[in-house]
Backbone as CSV, one residue per row, in Angstrom:
resi,resn,N_x,N_y,N_z,CA_x,CA_y,CA_z,C_x,C_y,C_z
1,MET,6.809,13.170,-9.892,6.278,11.818,-9.939,7.035,10.957,-8.937
2,GLY,6.290,10.136,-8.219,6.864,9.314,-7.163,7.435,8.013,-7.688
3,PRO,7.756,7.105,-6.762,8.356,5.833,-7.147,7.362,4.946,-7.904
4,LEU,7.923,4.156,-8.787,7.143,3.219,-9.594,7.539,1.820,-9.153
5,ALA,6.575,0.993,-8.758,6.864,-0.362,-8.289,6.129,-1.380,-9.153
6,PHE,6.826,-2.455,-9.510,6.222,-3.556,-10.259,6.178,-4.773,-9.349
7,ILE,5.051,-5.458,-9.340,4.886,-6.634,-8.496,4.326,-7.757,-9.357
8,LEU,4.943,-8.943,-9.284,4.475,-10.104,-10.034,3.715,-11.008,-9.069
9,VAL,2.413,-11.223,-9.343,1.569,-12.056,-8.489,0.874,-13.084,-9.366
10,GLY,1.150,-14.346,-9.120,0.479,-15.414,-9.858,0.622,-15.287,-11.363
11,GLY,1.758,-14.829,-11.830,1.990,-14.718,-13.270,1.425,-13.455,-13.889
12,LEU,0.755,-12.600,-13.105,0.215,-11.339,-13.618,1.048,-10.190,-13.079
13,LEU,1.311,-9.230,-13.930,2.121,-8.086,-13.545,1.229,-6.939,-13.094
14,TYR,1.497,-6.421,-11.910,0.777,-5.277,-11.366,1.777,-4.145,-11.188
15,PHE,1.278,-2.926,-11.202,2.188,-1.818,-10.919,1.519,-0.821,-9.998
16,GLN,2.348,-0.045,-9.330,1.868,0.934,-8.365,2.655,2.223,-8.589
17,VAL,1.938,3.325,-8.680,2.567,4.622,-8.871,2.129,5.531,-7.734
18,ASP,3.109,6.125,-7.044,2.817,7.145,-6.026,1.799,6.697,-4.974
19,GLY,1.887,5.484,-4.495,0.988,5.045,-3.441,-0.418,4.727,-3.914
20,SER,-0.678,4.755,-5.227,-2.012,4.416,-5.720,-2.236,2.918,-5.586
21,ARG,-3.492,2.503,-5.744,-3.817,1.080,-5.612,-3.184,0.274,-6.740
22,LEU,-2.958,-1.013,-6.465,-2.435,-1.912,-7.491,-3.450,-2.070,-8.611
23,ARG,-2.969,-2.161,-9.836,-3.841,-2.298,-10.992,-3.226,-3.301,-11.962
24,GLN,-4.051,-4.139,-12.534,-3.553,-5.132,-13.475,-3.130,-4.440,-14.762
25,GLU,-2.026,-4.888,-15.304,-1.531,-4.342,-16.564,-2.383,-4.841,-17.723
26,ASP,-2.481,-4.052,-18.776,-3.208,-4.469,-19.973,-2.582,-5.736,-20.551
27,SER,-3.409,-6.567,-21.179,-2.917,-7.837,-21.726,-3.580,-8.126,-23.068
28,PRO,-2.870,-8.838,-23.941,-3.446,-9.174,-25.246,-4.574,-10.195,-25.095
29,PRO,-5.426,-10.307,-26.102,-6.530,-11.276,-26.037,-6.021,-12.715,-26.047
30,ARG,-6.801,-13.572,-25.432,-6.579,-15.019,-25.551,-7.943,-15.692,-25.519
31,ILE,-8.075,-16.737,-26.303,-9.336,-17.489,-26.381,-9.366,-18.471,-25.214
32,VAL,-10.406,-18.393,-24.398,-10.530,-19.307,-23.256,-11.618,-20.358,-23.480
33,GLU,-12.478,-20.145,-24.468,-13.455,-21.172,-24.871,-13.528,-21.170,-26.390
34,HIS,-13.103,-22.280,-26.982,-13.098,-22.419,-28.437,-14.432,-22.993,-28.916
35,PRO,-14.856,-22.652,-30.133,-16.091,-23.234,-30.672,-15.899,-24.713,-30.995
36,SER,-16.999,-25.450,-30.991,-16.993,-26.885,-31.308,-17.793,-27.139,-32.575
37,ASP,-17.466,-28.240,-33.260,-18.203,-28.633,-34.461,-19.670,-28.870,-34.123
38,LEU,-20.556,-28.492,-35.064,-21.994,-28.669,-34.876,-22.610,-29.333,-36.097
39,ILE,-23.603,-30.174,-35.848,-24.478,-30.686,-36.906,-25.884,-30.288,-36.485
40,VAL,-26.543,-29.476,-37.312,-27.820,-28.865,-36.945,-28.825,-29.068,-38.064
41,SER,-30.092,-29.207,-37.701,-31.158,-29.318,-38.698,-31.504,-27.949,-39.265
42,LYS,-31.854,-27.934,-40.535,-32.291,-26.711,-41.206,-33.459,-26.095,-40.438
43,GLY,-33.419,-24.773,-40.260,-34.501,-24.062,-39.591,-34.401,-24.020,-38.076
44,GLU,-33.478,-24.786,-37.506,-33.320,-24.831,-36.047,-32.316,-23.778,-35.582
45,PRO,-32.402,-23.355,-34.312,-31.394,-22.430,-33.776,-30.094,-23.172,-33.462
46,ALA,-29.001,-22.426,-33.384,-27.701,-23.018,-33.058,-26.802,-21.941,-32.464
47,THR,-25.804,-22.373,-31.688,-24.836,-21.443,-31.105,-23.429,-21.994,-31.264
48,LEU,-22.537,-21.163,-31.795,-21.107,-21.454,-31.804,-20.504,-20.622,-30.676
49,ASN,-19.941,-21.295,-29.682,-19.408,-20.586,-28.519,-17.998,-20.068,-28.768
50,CYS,-17.707,-18.926,-28.174,-16.361,-18.368,-28.170,-16.287,-17.400,-27.004
51,LYS,-15.257,-17.561,-26.199,-15.064,-16.637,-25.083,-13.601,-16.228,-25.073
52,ALA,-13.380,-14.916,-24.952,-12.017,-14.388,-24.953,-11.800,-13.517,-23.729
53,GLU,-10.547,-13.482,-23.270,-10.156,-12.609,-22.169,-9.036,-11.706,-22.638
54,GLY,-8.887,-10.587,-21.970,-7.827,-9.631,-22.260,-8.186,-8.313,-21.615
55,ARG,-7.201,-7.408,-21.580,-7.448,-6.083,-21.008,-6.812,-5.054,-21.909
56,PRO,-7.554,-4.151,-22.479,-9.001,-4.002,-22.353,-9.744,-5.194,-22.967
57,THR,-11.016,-5.331,-22.580,-11.835,-6.436,-23.066,-11.799,-6.462,-24.591
58,PRO,-11.451,-7.618,-25.166,-11.353,-7.682,-26.625,-12.718,-7.654,-27.315
59,THR,-12.728,-7.156,-28.540,-13.909,-7.267,-29.397,-13.791,-8.595,-30.137
60,VAL,-14.936,-9.196,-30.455,-14.940,-10.498,-31.134,-15.642,-10.366,-32.474
61,GLU,-15.029,-10.945,-33.497,-15.643,-11.056,-34.825,-15.565,-12.512,-35.246
62,TRP,-16.499,-12.909,-36.104,-16.539,-14.271,-36.617,-16.255,-14.275,-38.115
63,TYR,-15.601,-15.355,-38.562,-15.308,-15.544,-39.982,-15.765,-16.938,-40.384
64,LYS,-16.387,-17.028,-41.565,-16.814,-18.312,-42.130,-16.097,-18.497,-43.453
65,ASP,-15.355,-19.579,-43.563,-14.597,-19.865,-44.787,-13.750,-18.659,-45.203
66,GLY,-13.181,-17.966,-44.215,-12.293,-16.835,-44.481,-12.969,-15.492,-44.677
67,GLU,-14.298,-15.460,-44.732,-15.042,-14.208,-44.940,-15.705,-13.782,-43.634
68,ARG,-15.691,-12.478,-43.363,-16.312,-11.954,-42.144,-17.814,-12.253,-42.149
69,VAL,-18.332,-12.716,-41.014,-19.750,-13.049,-40.877,-20.535,-11.786,-40.529
70,GLU,-21.601,-11.547,-41.270,-22.487,-10.418,-40.979,-23.448,-10.828,-39.872
71,THR,-23.553,-9.989,-38.841,-24.447,-10.277,-37.714,-25.454,-9.143,-37.555
72,ASP,-26.259,-9.248,-36.507,-27.252,-8.209,-36.217,-26.596,-6.859,-35.932
73,LYS,-25.315,-6.850,-35.585,-24.604,-5.582,-35.364,-24.454,-4.829,-36.689
74,ASP,-24.346,-5.585,-37.805,-24.212,-4.992,-39.139,-25.568,-4.745,-39.782
75,ASP,-26.484,-5.691,-39.586,-27.806,-5.635,-40.209,-28.833,-6.149,-39.197
76,PRO,-29.706,-5.273,-38.692,-30.678,-5.699,-37.671,-31.590,-6.835,-38.126
77,ARG,-31.695,-7.069,-39.437,-32.557,-8.147,-39.945,-31.823,-9.481,-40.055
78,SER,-30.543,-9.506,-39.721,-29.748,-10.725,-39.852,-30.273,-11.825,-38.925
79,HIS,-30.164,-13.076,-39.381,-30.567,-14.212,-38.545,-29.418,-14.681,-37.648
80,ARG,-28.279,-13.981,-37.722,-27.131,-14.295,-36.873,-26.924,-13.163,-35.870
81,MET,-26.706,-13.526,-34.605,-26.520,-12.524,-33.553,-25.185,-12.744,-32.851
82,LEU,-24.452,-11.651,-32.635,-23.234,-11.712,-31.837,-23.638,-11.456,-30.389
83,LEU,-23.497,-12.473,-29.542,-23.889,-12.358,-28.139,-22.818,-11.601,-27.347
84,PRO,-23.195,-10.994,-26.217,-22.213,-10.260,-25.404,-21.012,-11.117,-24.994
85,SER,-21.206,-12.417,-24.855,-20.113,-13.326,-24.479,-19.104,-13.513,-25.606
86,GLY,-19.501,-13.165,-26.847,-18.648,-13.405,-28.011,-19.133,-14.569,-28.855
87,SER,-20.119,-15.315,-28.359,-20.660,-16.452,-29.107,-21.505,-15.970,-30.283
88,LEU,-21.620,-16.825,-31.292,-22.417,-16.535,-32.482,-23.688,-17.372,-32.407
89,PHE,-24.847,-16.699,-32.360,-26.138,-17.369,-32.236,-26.895,-17.251,-33.550
90,PHE,-27.389,-18.380,-34.042,-28.210,-18.422,-35.252,-29.663,-18.569,-34.813
91,LEU,-30.521,-17.628,-35.186,-31.946,-17.743,-34.864,-32.524,-18.981,-35.529
92,ARG,-32.076,-19.247,-36.739,-32.470,-20.442,-37.488,-31.375,-20.709,-38.516
93,ILE,-31.105,-21.965,-38.766,-30.099,-22.331,-39.764,-30.741,-22.259,-41.144
94,VAL,-30.099,-21.507,-42.036,-30.598,-21.332,-43.404,-29.811,-22.262,-44.316
95,HIS,-30.552,-23.031,-45.125,-29.911,-24.016,-46.002,-30.860,-24.327,-47.148
96,GLY,-30.414,-24.119,-48.355,-31.240,-24.409,-49.521,-30.496,-25.275,-50.513
97,ARG,-31.154,-25.583,-51.626,-30.506,-26.412,-52.652,-29.302,-25.704,-53.259
98,ARG,-29.471,-24.414,-53.546,-28.398,-23.669,-54.206,-27.578,-22.829,-53.232
99,SER,-28.197,-22.409,-52.148,-27.532,-21.507,-51.210,-27.409,-22.168,-49.843
100,LYS,-26.199,-22.197,-49.328,-25.938,-22.786,-48.009,-25.164,-21.762,-47.174
101,PRO,-25.829,-20.625,-46.839,-25.093,-19.526,-46.211,-24.550,-19.805,-44.813
102,ASP,-25.071,-20.809,-44.128,-24.614,-21.055,-42.758,-23.633,-22.220,-42.644
103,GLU,-23.604,-23.101,-43.625,-22.727,-24.262,-43.562,-21.298,-23.842,-43.903
104,GLY,-20.330,-24.313,-43.117,-18.937,-23.985,-43.405,-18.045,-24.101,-42.184
105,ALA,-16.814,-23.589,-42.330,-15.818,-23.604,-41.259,-15.733,-22.213,-40.637
106,TYR,-15.901,-22.148,-39.322,-15.944,-20.881,-38.590,-14.744,-20.736,-37.654
107,VAL,-14.296,-19.492,-37.476,-13.339,-19.137,-36.423,-13.798,-17.829,-35.799
108,CYS,-13.495,-17.649,-34.525,-13.728,-16.338,-33.907,-12.363,-15.685,-33.703
109,VAL,-12.346,-14.372,-33.858,-11.116,-13.597,-33.704,-11.370,-12.528,-32.648
110,ALA,-10.549,-12.530,-31.606,-10.654,-11.540,-30.526,-9.516,-10.536,-30.692
111,ARG,-9.854,-9.231,-30.589,-8.845,-8.188,-30.800,-8.922,-7.106,-29.724
112,ASN,-7.762,-6.604,-29.347,-7.652,-5.332,-28.635,-6.370,-4.666,-29.136
113,TYR,-6.006,-3.530,-28.564,-4.871,-2.790,-29.123,-3.539,-3.524,-28.972
114,LEU,-3.494,-4.571,-28.146,-2.261,-5.331,-27.962,-2.127,-6.518,-28.911
115,GLY,-3.179,-6.820,-29.676,-3.063,-7.921,-30.623,-4.373,-8.628,-30.870
116,GLU,-4.252,-9.849,-31.374,-5.443,-10.652,-31.668,-5.181,-12.107,-31.353
117,ALA,-6.268,-12.839,-31.118,-6.217,-14.282,-30.890,-7.267,-14.915,-31.786
118,VAL,-6.915,-16.045,-32.388,-7.812,-16.744,-33.305,-8.143,-18.109,-32.712
119,SER,-9.428,-18.444,-32.724,-9.866,-19.736,-32.181,-9.524,-20.872,-33.138
120,ARG,-9.728,-22.084,-32.651,-9.649,-23.258,-33.530,-10.834,-23.226,-34.492
121,ASN,-10.710,-23.903,-35.616,-11.822,-24.025,-36.570,-12.940,-24.869,-35.971
122,ALA,-14.169,-24.503,-36.311,-15.339,-25.310,-35.958,-16.205,-25.403,-37.200
123,SER,-16.613,-26.607,-37.555,-17.459,-26.753,-38.742,-18.923,-26.791,-38.322
124,LEU,-19.754,-26.155,-39.140,-21.200,-26.217,-38.955,-21.743,-26.945,-40.178
125,GLU,-22.353,-28.088,-39.933,-22.944,-28.880,-41.012,-24.444,-28.956,-40.801
126,VAL,-25.174,-29.002,-41.913,-26.631,-29.059,-41.849,-27.080,-30.491,-42.098
127,ALA,-27.813,-31.040,-41.132,-28.390,-32.373,-41.282,-29.637,-32.237,-42.142
128,TYR,-29.919,-33.244,-42.932,-31.116,-33.185,-43.774,-31.797,-34.536,-43.780
129,GLU,-33.099,-34.517,-44.079,-33.847,-35.761,-44.203,-33.673,-36.275,-45.616
130,PRO,-33.349,-37.535,-45.757,-33.196,-38.076,-47.106,-34.545,-38.149,-47.825
131,SER,-34.489,-38.075,-49.145,-35.709,-38.222,-49.943,-36.213,-39.655,-49.781
132,PRO,-37.479,-39.932,-50.151,-37.983,-41.314,-50.032,-37.109,-42.317,-50.787
133,GLN,-36.581,-41.917,-51.957,-35.723,-42.830,-52.725,-34.411,-43.091,-51.985
134,GLN,-33.823,-42.035,-51.390,-32.585,-42.220,-50.645,-32.839,-43.067,-49.403
135,ALA,-33.966,-42.850,-48.753,-34.299,-43.622,-47.557,-34.484,-45.090,-47.920
136,GLN,-35.178,-45.375,-49.030,-35.411,-46.754,-49.473,-34.080,-47.443,-49.756
137,ALA,-33.165,-46.730,-50.403,-31.875,-47.319,-50.756,-31.040,-47.618,-49.520
138,GLY,-31.271,-46.900,-48.434,-30.481,-47.086,-47.230,-31.044,-48.102,-46.259
139,LEU,-32.185,-48.734,-46.573,-32.793,-49.691,-45.648,-32.062,-51.024,-45.666
140,PRO,-31.964,-51.667,-44.509,-31.386,-53.011,-44.486,-32.286,-53.978,-45.258
141,MET,-31.733,-55.085,-45.705,-32.467,-56.039,-46.546,-33.749,-56.538,-45.881
142,GLU,-33.750,-56.726,-44.575,-34.942,-57.255,-43.923,-36.114,-56.277,-43.962
143,GLN,-35.892,-55.041,-44.374,-36.965,-54.069,-44.477,-37.757,-54.220,-45.779
144,PHE,-37.179,-54.904,-46.757,-37.877,-55.083,-48.025,-38.820,-56.284,-47.911
145,PRO,-39.993,-56.220,-48.561,-40.917,-57.360,-48.488,-40.305,-58.592,-49.169
146,PRO,-40.584,-59.789,-48.632,-40.017,-61.007,-49.235,-40.607,-61.242,-50.627
147,ARG,-39.809,-61.795,-51.497,-40.266,-62.132,-52.849,-40.003,-63.616,-53.072
148,HIS,-40.948,-64.237,-53.748,-40.803,-65.663,-54.053,-40.492,-65.802,-55.527
149,LEU,-39.481,-66.562,-55.807,-39.104,-66.798,-57.200,-39.503,-68.228,-57.566
150,ASN,-40.083,-68.389,-58.744,-40.417,-69.724,-59.245,-39.270,-70.210,-60.107
151,CYS,-38.652,-71.287,-59.686,-37.541,-71.836,-60.452,-38.039,-73.052,-61.229
152,PRO,-37.641,-73.206,-62.495,-38.096,-74.372,-63.283,-37.474,-75.668,-62.834
């Protein structure tokens, strides 16, 4: 085996063995794009972004309220898709009176054999239309019809 040379270029470590070409050393994952909070209407599509770098390329998983998120990789019928970029895409936001499977706090976790990186939390909230009674209660006073009172 020939000489082994290490070269530091721009903060990245490269090495050369026996006259072979320079090659970047493996590196642990790091999150380069964190997800942002979202407010989305029920039934609409949505995307939580996450982008990670590392060598080898890290795998990305998503967690909601501490539980692993099931995507189309786990179940082809899932309404959630893990995109090649690492982002989580919702075909439609699911939200019911008793079940709110998409609303919560999300993080993405990037992993390779050198470690893992966890994104900042991002909340996904579902916007809803108020009922007629709630809408009436929220109207400014000038929206109500005038009433005349007869005073003695």
